[in-house]
Steps between C-alpha positions, in 0.01 A plus 500: 500500500139541622496167673291263281512277806189473722272623235591853531283626206501851618879535486684617175609161362778427270294533197412853596866579568655342186481793283692736290795352331824687532645766277818307459676754738643388819259511775248574228138571451295587203689826475832532321596740231208504265470589125172611353374374175253678274377750767840636604633586837281804540181321435611223738565750782150645442362151515670434838356825646157408387532152632614610841229776523235238433561315826377786714163461309470128591555563876867359489762731657621679197704741702690222693767446252695642212704332215878542537817380343683284756867419470566163385129411445352737250161653585317409802229637745614721794271591794415860474374504853461262798287211415301288750494122502224365283444816300395461131768664294382392159188394341582449134324375190737286290621634167513152349377152606671188387376151452431250776730204549212264375458708185872494433511117559204452252670731243820296530334157459287627217805625302684166582182298383491702190868417423445129563199489289677676224784246516257223508331625186819528327583138578154403370556675176840347453365160587211534241748595240738201585775761590516419871845365596645423842862628442733745684306815368176353622661446851627867493145608420368310815765654712427839362129446582579401868714810538221716347236354740741554799578853412138581434376359832777715670457833334184471290281661765744781537498559128115522498511718796735735315255538215213572749717758690603658173145569387382604850778752514397637166146556644642732768473870491798713409609580859420145634709350198790749586491380867520139394789546268678723765515189735801272507594330166766241490545526130753776385264626216129468397392182329137476433312230719826399668539838680150491619535161629834562661364816672210289623716226616741746698226699667200271551334466841267209585119504517293213617511332151750667272773769478455873446709808462419805709660834427606597846484168696777371250739759642492366845845352582588174667628474862555184711344683787201675324314806627204436277290221350329445161156352476227460235155621571274250336180713544633806332753345265775733629847459639578632837813591699453512865751606784608183678636711787549865591705667241699813570527797262769465238523125558464279195179312445596136423336160469621150478514336150567143637439265790700666783538182711817408313865553609698775351675294223165346388319835483788649289483176277121538454523863411779442244338210346141641478562874488865538380629713781695469819336650801680786659244592763606597853431152648726332233782755541483484883516130483850513361627438851494122551339497846218748401427304178499149667265626778262645233516178294434293807179701578366493141569125468322457838210696368466288197507181705236623748270611222506153343459339860217717584310411183538129570389526862196711408401235237546223756300684763796562739382845593693552815833391340429721197414809727836459690680491161318794378589705798865414444465593137347820586784598724771398256326675209495825700866468580586436139286784376676755711341465847218729412123470489386374156191363317643148502543490884148650546351241273682209685364643827158485356547148380636393850168645642307306249683170590451569870131545442487169310666322783263637746193413292652143457540461873157638570352247256705222664382605854139506394515148370668358801189489747276337251751235433551422883123496566452248215761276639345514853164409368640209326684378816184559703271295259772230501509500888113459506505217257 
């Protein structure tokens, strides 16, 4: 959503807005009906109270929201007062960090390589003893090995991450551990390692290099027209929630889990496939009328196409064309996000100014080079005339 086009590094990009998975409830967020394991519900409640109080100490707006059960969604964050655009609502240290994608890939390849080496060693021993045969059982063994390697490459990293998350959860304090287990779990009962891994997968938000689970940020529900954004502060190693626009008291604080520049059907499919819930936010419910849905889908598809086009034009040095498209993208984005002032529109305004400055600098350089080129040509013609 943050318009990766035109090099808008300041805006909240898709990686920053791809965050907590759903709770499996319609319209869902990391809330839902929770069960406490080990610490009990009372301990978990104390953990939430301590976690929320901690934000006032970090300079975040600890009085800006409260946790509340929301019909059809489970728990979520509700604005306790009027919140201004850009206001920092959460500045949270993660409970648990996962593995990076590269580490998971290395783990998968290592396990697969170990399986292949074990199979090769078995063949070598059979060949040494003269027992190696190429019959149907041997062919089945080869097929099983191929299937094993395929499965390991697909889920090996997740298995390793599950063990890592399991031990990191065990290192948490009692209240933090209770808060972790109080998050959404897609399993019906506790299974060691699997429960820790499934909770992580269902509630993880993205950092710059891996996933992490935050006690309160995981409760922020999804909306196709979000009121807040999630971002990772690299310097402090903390996850932040910031108001994308002005939020009224008693309004739900919601972020986007997916790329918003998709039509309604594609968004619903993405959420069901990746997060196992169907969105029931106001935008999707209001889009039941065909004309309203088609207009919204048209705008979002146009925004996606404009973003790609702006990126290509910026790379090719077509600054004026890119600026015109960015101005259109800015207007369409504001319309689709409710026609209100928001951080995305402000960031695009800044980007437009940056491109205008680049165009002026380019024209100034071109104009400064023109006289010298003309003088040089005159001198050449003059010298030729004298000859």
